[in-house]
N, C-alpha and C positions, 0 to 999 in steps of 0.2 A: 628720695634716697640722698644721703649726704655724699659729699665728694670722697670722704674716707671709705664709706660703704661701697661706693662705686669702684674705687681702686681695688679694694679687697675682693669684691666679686670678680672683677676682670682678671686678677691674678689667680684666683682659685679656679675659675672656669678654664683659663689657659693651661694650668697644670693638669687638670682632668682631661681636657681635649688632647693634649700632648700625649698623655698615657694611652688614650683610646687609639690615636693614630699609630703609635708604636705597636700596639697589639694588633691592629687591623692590617698594617703593611709590613711589619717586621723591622721597621726603621722609624725612629722618632725624628721630628723636625729639629733642625739646628736652632731655630728661633720660632717662637709662636707668641703672638700678641693679640689680645682681645680688647676691643673698645666697645663701650655702650654709649650711644648718643641718639637722641631724637627718635626713640622707638626702634632703633636698629642695633643689632649686635654684629660686629664685624670681627672676623678672625683673619689675621694676616700670618701666613705661614711661609717660612724660608727654609731651604735645605731639606726638602722632603723626597726628592727624587731617589728612587732605589738604584742600585748599580745597573740593573737591567734597563730601567728607563733612561739613565744617563747614557748608556751605550746606544740605545735606540734613537735618542734625540740627536746625538752627534751625526748619525747617518741619515736622519730624516730630512726630506726636502721641506716638509711641513709637519708641525707637531700636532695637527688636528686629532689624529687617532689617540695620541697620549692624553690630550685634553679631554676627549670623550671618555677615556678610561678613568680619569680623575673625577670627572663629573659623576660617573657611575659609582665610584667609590663613595663619594660624599652623599649621594642619594641612598645608597645601600646602608650606610651607617647613620643616616639622618635621624632616625628614631633615638639612637644612642646619643647623638649630639644634642637633640632636643631635651632628652632626659637629664643630661648634665646641666644644661642651661636652666631648666625648670628647677632642678634640685638646689641651685644657688639663688635663683631669682623668683621663686614661686610667689611670694607675697608682693612682688613688684609687677607682676604680669596681669594685664587686663584681658588680652585676647589670645593667650597662648603663644606658641613659637612656631614660625614657619620658615623653612629654608626657601629663600627666594632668588638668590643669585650666586653664581660661581664665576670667578674670573681667574683663569690660569695664565700665567706668564712663564710657561715651563722652560723656555730657553734660558731664562734668568733664574730658574728654580724658585719661583715665587707664586703664591696662590692667595686669593682672597675669597672668603665665603661669607655671605651675608644672610642674616636671619631677621625677619620682622618680629618685633616683640609686641 
């Protein structure tokens, strides 16, 4: 894949995932960036907390429950996420797409989702 193709795929995947997140949560991210490197697709999300989550995190001693909630969200929509990735990268994939890591920094309203390609 050329660098130009890679950048185009990253931009288009980010656009489609942003639309999916808005549909799934009722609120789209302020920023969403996708990177493809070394057999991994990473999604970096900022500004996704809903008003309810923002209120809860302010009073929470620990955001673990919200992190679990977010992990469940991404597992629930993982097939839709995979389909978006496949629709853009199908001819570049050897082994399919697997969600393999979620890292939430919810106090900073940041999340990272990683897929093996």
